[in-house]
N, C-alpha and C positions, 0 to 999 in steps of 0.2 A: 116644809111641813114635816111634823114629827108625830109619831104615835106615842102618846103619853099614857097609854093604858086603856081602860074601859071608856068608850065614848059616852059623852053626856046624853041625857034623855033628849035634849033639844036637837042634838045631831042625829039621833036615831029617828026622829020624826020627819027629817027632811027626805023627801022622795028622791029617787034617782033622777027623775025628769027635772025637778027643780034644781038639783045640784048641777046638772049639765048647763042650765041657763046661767048659773052664776060662776061657772068654771072659768078660770083664767086661761086664755089662749093667746099666744104671741101673734101679732098682726101678720107675721111671716106666713103662718098657716092659712090665714084668711086670703092672702094673695094667691095661694096655691089651690084654693077650693074649687075653682072652675077649670083647672088644668086637665087636659086630655092626654098630653104626651110630654113627659118631663125627662130632660137629660141631666143626670146626676154625675158629676165628674170630679175626681180627685185632681188637685192642681199643684201639689208640692213635689211631685216627681218620685214618690216612694209608695208607701202603703196607705196614702190618704183615701184611696177608693174604698177601703174597708169601712170607713165611717159612713159611707152611703148606705150600708146594710140596714141600720135602724130606720132610715127614711124609706128604703125600698119596701120593707114589710109593713111599716105603720101607714104609709101613704096608700099602699094598695088596699089596706084594710078599712081605711076611713074616708077616702075621697071617692064619692059616688060616680063622678064623671071621668075618672082616670081610666085610660085605655092602655097606656104603654109607659113603662119606665126603661130608659136606656142608661147603661152604665159605661163610664169612660174613665181614663186615667192617664195623666202625663207620667211617663215611665222612665225609670233608670235601668230597665231591663236591657241587657246587652245583646248585640247581634240580632236585633229585631228583624232584619232583612232575611234571616235564616229561619225564622219561626213560621209555623204553619198558620194559614188563615187567609180569608178574603181581604184584599187591600182596597179600601175605599179611596184613599189618596196615597201618594208615595210615603207618607208619614203616619198613616192611620191603618192599623191592623185589627181585624176582627178576630179576637182571641176566644176560641171555643174549646172546651175540654174534649168535646166529641171529635174534634179534628185530630186528636192525639190517640184516643182509645176507641177502637171500633165498637159500635153499639152491641151490647150483650157479651162483650169479651172481658174476661178477667185476667188475660195474659198481659205481661208487661211488654209494650212495643219497643222497638229499637231506640226510639227517641228518648226513652227514660233510662237507658243504660249508659253507664260511663265508659263508652267505647274509646279506644286509643285514638287520639287526634281530633276528638270531638269536644270542643271547649264547652259546649252547652251542657253536656252531661245529663244528669237527671234533675229536673226541677223540683223533685219531691224528696230526694235523699239528703236529709240535713247533714249527714256525715261527710258529704262532699264539700260542704262549706261554701262560702261566698266566692265567686258569683254564680257557681253552677246551680245553686238552689234558689236563685233570685228570679222570680217571675210571678209577682203578686197577682197579675191579671189572670194568669192560668190557674193559680191556686184558688182564686175566688170562683172562677167558672167551675172548677172541680168541686168546690164545696156545694154549689147549687146542684150539680149533677149527682153527687153521692148522697147528700142529705135530703134533697127535695125532688130528685129525678127530673130536673129541669135543665134544658139546654140553653143556658143564659150566656150570651156573648158579653165580653168586657172589651170595649174598644180601647185600644192601646196606642197612645200618641207618642211618637218619638220626639225627643227634645231637639228641635231644629231651629225654630225661630217663631216670632209672633205671627207672621204671615202664613207659615205652614200650619201652625196650630189653629189659626182662624179658619183655614181651609178644612181642617178636620171637623171643627164644630159645624161649619156650614154644610158639609156633606151629610152629617147626621141629622141636622135640622131639616134638610130637604128630604132625606130618605124616610124619616119617621114623622114628618110634619110636627116637629117639636114646637110647643108653644110656651115652654118654660125652661130656662137654663139655670141650674144651681151648681155653683162652684163650692167644693168642700175642701177645707184646709184643716188637717190635724196639726194644729199650731196656730199662731196668731200673727205671724210675720206678713200675712196677706193684708193686714190692716195698717201696715207701716206707711208713713208719709215720705220717708227717705232722708229725714234730717235727725233721726234718732242716734243715740250713742252706740247702740248695738242693733244690728240689722238681721241677725239670724241667717237663714238661708232663703232670702227673699226673691232671688232671681227667677226661679221657676214659678212662684206665685204671681209675681209681677207680669211675667210673660203670659200666663194664663188669663189674668184679668184684662190685659191689653187686647188679647185675642178675642175674648168674650165681648168686650166693648166695641170691637171693630166689625162684628158680624153684620152682614148686609141686611138680614131679616130683622124685623122689629120684634124681637123676642125679649120678654122681660128677663133680666139677669139678677140673680141673688147670690150672696156670699154667706157661707157658714164657716165660722171659726170655732176652734175648741182647744183643749189641752193647754190652757193658760198656765205658764210656769214651767212647761216642759222643755222650753228652749232657753238655755242658760244665758245666752247673749242678748236677750230681749228684756228690757225693763218693763215690769208690769205697770208702772206709772205711765210709761209712754203709751201702752195699749189703752189704759183707761182714759188718757187724755184724747186719744184718737177716737175712742168710742163716744166720748162726750161731744166731740166735734161732729161726728156722724149723726148723733141724736139732734143737735141743733139744726143740722141741714135736712132733717127728716129722713135720714137714711137708715137709722137703727130700727129694726123691726122686732125687737124683743129677744128673749132667750128661752132656753129650756134646759132641763137637767136630765142627763141620762141616768137610768136606774136599772139595777139588775132584774127587777120584776117586770120590766117592759119587754114584751115578746121580741121586738126587733133588736133590743140590746142583748138579749140572750143569744140571738142568732149571730150578732157581732162577735161576742166572746167565743162562741163555738167555731166560727169561721177563722178567727185568729189562731185557734189551736191547730187548725188543719193547714196552716199556711207557712210553716217554718217561722214561728214567731220571733226567733232570734234576730230576724232581719228588720225589725221595727221597734226601736226603743221608745218612740213617742207613743205608739199605740199601747206599749207596755205600761206607760205612765197613766194613760186613760183607764186601762183595765185595773191597775193597782188602786187608782182612786175609787173606781166602782166597788172594789172589794173592801174598801174602808181603810186602806193603809195610809199612813201619814209619816212625813219626815223621811229619813234614810231607809230605803228598802231596796233589796236586790232580789228579783225573781230568780229562781233556780235556773231557768232556761237562759238567763242572760249572764250568768256568772263567768263563763269562759270568754264571751265576747267583750264584756266590760272589765275583765280582769279584776274582779272583786270590788270595783267602785260602785257604790249604790246609787240608785236614782233618788231624787228628792221629790216626794209625792205630797200633793195637797188636794183638798176637796174640790177646788176650782177647776181642776183638770177635766172633770166630767161635765162641766157646763158648756153649753153651746150658745153662740151669739149669732144673730141673723141680721143681714144688711141688704138694703136695696142698693145694688152696685152703682147705678148711675148717680145716686145721691150721696155716695160715701167717699 
């Protein structure tokens, strides 16, 4: 949809109630309408969890029966066994910013200092570089703490195997009585069949999908893909072919477009700014698409990491595609 200037008289005569009746809504959101407890989890091993933010705020605002949203992420964070937090399973850490900073304290605790012999260093000092500043789950929990004064945990899953990740999901499902599981992929390699010419970095996505499909509870599972074109080794033709197959099987549940005027999308952009954005080039593609960039574009904060090589941006990167996982 495009704003072409002054609305016509006929459009002005349409009431807001009537407009809502004719509004297009992806079937995916109809599936979530009665959910009371939703687990939103990133599945690619990096900053995928940040794309749960638009859902977190929009679903809370619009689902009347929703009581709880739980955030999780398959992580590349190193030395997870040395991080603070409650451990639900040997590979599932409850990451809370409040575990690192005492309530009401503005001081910098020892965990944030680059002390000699401590590889972890400060997860917030971008000058320390990777991997000392890599802890997306803690960055996100910090954002909720500083922006909204909320103590939101982000459950952090170590990359160990399908059975271990399945145990992480089942633990959270039992603890929070989760009735809906949504896997979020910033990228589209989660929709690959395995016979494509280019596979991207599909291992973590495949592990997450297998784990979700293996949970013992009968919880509906859905998949969200985005950032089409951000992964150079994946053919867009292959993605469209797989999407068509999912549609024939009844697994495609529509799509939606992220937009900078959507409140949850504004939160997503702000959270990226607070999370050492140099660590996620794919989210940088989504953000550049939202900002209207096209073709070769290099954000200033990525110049050093990418050594002057631009990203290739297209408008499709800000589109999301929804799938019923068992039918996909």
